[in-house]
N, C-alpha and C positions, 0 to 999 in steps of 0.2 A: 504494500500500500504506500503510495507516495504521500509526501508531507501535506499536499494540498487536499488530499482525500480524508484528512483527519479533522474532526470537529474539535478544535482546541481554542482557548481564548488567548488574549494577548499576554498572559502570564504562563502560557504553555500547559494550562490545566484543561483536562477533557471537559467539553460542554455537555452538561447533563440536563436534557429537556425536562425531566421529571422534577427537577429542583428549581425550575425557572418560573417566576411569577407570571410570565407571559405565555405559558404553554397552552393556555386556552385558545390561543390563536392558531395552533397547529391544525385543528379540525377545519377551520375556515381558510386555510392557506395563507394566513397573514404572516406566518413565519414557517420556515422549512429548514430542517437540518441540512447542512452542507450547501445551502443555496441562499436563504434569507434569514439571517440570525444576527441580532444585535450583540451577542456575546462572542461570536466568532472573531478571530483575529484578522481575517481576510477582508480587505476593504470592499470588494464587490458584494460580498454577502451582507455586509453591514449596510451598504447603500440600498440594496434590494429591500432590506427590512424597512428602512425609512420610506422608501417609495410606496410600500404597502401599508405602512403605519405612520404617516406624517404627524398624526396627533401626538405620537410618543416623543417627538423630537425635543420639545422643551425640557423634558425630564432628563435628557442625556447631554445637555450642553456643558455640564461640569464633569463629565466622565473622565477618569484618569487616562484613558487610551485616546490618543490624538485622532485616530481614524474614526472613532465613534463621534467625537466632537465635530470633526470636519463634515461627516455625513449628516449629522443632525443639523448643522448650520445651513445646509443646502435647502432644507424644507421647513425649518422652524419659522414661526412668525417674525416678521421684520423687526418688531419692537423688542424682541429678545436678543438681537444680534450685537448691539453696542457693547455688551459685556465681554465680547470676544475680540474686540479690536486689538487688545494687547495680549492676546493668547500667546503662549510661549512657542507654539508650533506654527510654522509657515503654512502648512497645508490647511489648517483651520482658518488662518487669516486670509488665505486665498478664497476659501468658500465664502467668507464674510465680505471680502472685497467685491465679489461678483453680485452681491445683493444689497449692499448698504445703500440707503438713499444718498443723494448727492451731498448734502451738507455734512454728513458723517464720513463720506468717502474721502473728503479732503484730508482727514486726519491720517490717512494711510499713504499719502504722497511720499513720506520719508521713511516708509517701512524698511527695516534692515534687509528684507529679502527681495531680490530682483523680480521674482515671479509675481509677488504681490504688487509691486510697483508697475509691472507691465499691465496687469489687469486694471489697475487704477487708471493708467494712462489711456487704456483702450476705452474707458468709459467717460472720461472727462472731455470737455470741449472748451474752446475759446481761451479766455484769459486764465482759467483755472489750470491750464497746462504750463503756463509760463515758469513756475518754479521748478518744473521737471526738465527744462531745457538743458540744465547743467547736471543732470543725473550722472553718477559715475559709471553706469552700465549702458553700453551702446544700444542694447536691445530696447531699453526704455526710451532712449532718445530717438530711436528709429520709429517707435510707436508715436512719439510726440510729433515727429516730422510728417507722419502720415495723416495726423489729425489736426495739427495746429492751423489756425487761420492764416491767411496769406501774409498779413502784416507781421507775423511772428517768425516766418521762415528765414529772413535775412540773418537772424541771430544764430542760425544753424548752418550757415553757408561755409563756415570754416571749422566745422566739427572735426574732431580728431579721427573719426571713423569714416571711411569712404562710403560705406553702405548708407550712413545717415545723409551724407552730402549727395549721394545718388538720388535718394528720395526727394531731397530739397530741389535738385536740378529738374526733376520731373514736374514739380508743382510751383516753383517760385515764379513770381510775376516777371514779365519780359524786361522791365526796367532794371532788374537785378541780375538777370540771367547772364548778360555779357561778362559780368565780373567773374563768373565761374569758368570762363573759357581758359583760365590759367590754372585750373585745379590740377593737383599732382596726379590724380587718378584718370587714366585714359577712359575708363567707363563713364565717369562723370562728364568728361569733355565730349564723349560721343553723344550723350543725351543733349548736351548744350548744342552740338552741331545739328542735331535732329530738330531742335525746337526753335533756334534763332531764326529770325527773318533772313532771307537770302542776302539782303544788302548789308547785314552785320556779320557775315561769316569770314570776312577778310582776315580777322585776327587768328583764324585757325588754318590758314593756307599752309603754314609751315609747321603745323603740329607734328610732334615727334612720332605719333602713332598713325600708321598708314590707314587704319580703319576710320579714324576721324577724318583724315584727308579725303578718303573715298566718299564719305557722306557729303563733305564740303563740295567735292567735284560734282556730285549729283545735284546740288541745290544752289550753289552760289551764282551770283549774276555773271552773265557770260563774259563781261569785260575782265574778269579775273581768271579766266580759264587757261590762259596761255601758260602760266607757270605750272599749273596742275597737269597740263598736257605734256610736260617734261619731267614729271615726278619720277623718282627712281623706282617706284613700284608700278608694275605693268597694269594692275587692276585700276589704279588711280588714273593713269594716263588714258586707259580705255574708257573710263567713266567720263573724263573730260571730252574725249573725241566723240563720244556718243551724243553729246549735246549739240552736235553740228559743227564743232570746231574742226578746221582743216588740220590734219595731222602735220606736226612740225617735223622738219628734217634735222633739226638740231638734236644732239645727243641728250639723253636724260640727264637731269641734274644729279650730282653726287648726293648721297644721303647726308642730311644735316645742313645742306647749303640753302 
């Protein structure tokens, strides 16, 4: 018999339905050994118990086993959740963060656990996200970059993480986008090249990444195509020629020139 086939509680003691005050629920299927049991140590079985018996949740919010508290917090009445904001286990606080009303959710913006803060950032909007722009975890800042209002995005343009800046480049207003043409990440500059108006792409003609130059060659005003038609990369030259430019007889430019 594998370990998961045993009905044991969080202290490794066998679960005895005959000694359980809730065993009357067995007949009605409200609890079920090895499948839906509040005393079992396995989280899925505990969750199933509260799905079938949500009215029992408030009685278990102070249970010593964190999986029981976390599962109970998913279905307990909202007014009973504030007491768990400072719970010692992050799984419990994650359950709470998914359900707290807005005014109380703000208290979890500085939670010590990144997963809790990610949930918080995914639920907040507008100015409430501002304090999370400087979060120490890039995943939290990425979530902020996806949800922040337009006016907040310039504060994230120089974020330390390229994934955050990439999301900013996808969303930021045009008047700021040109500034990101000098980003150190080629992926960010590629998005910039894809979004900028054709007349503003000249700054990227000499970009060190040929993929960026290829996009520029496909979109830039025709007056700038001559240099791209002599690019050291054949795909860039072909893109420039495909725009109707007469192929040049001059040799391709050396890389970096």
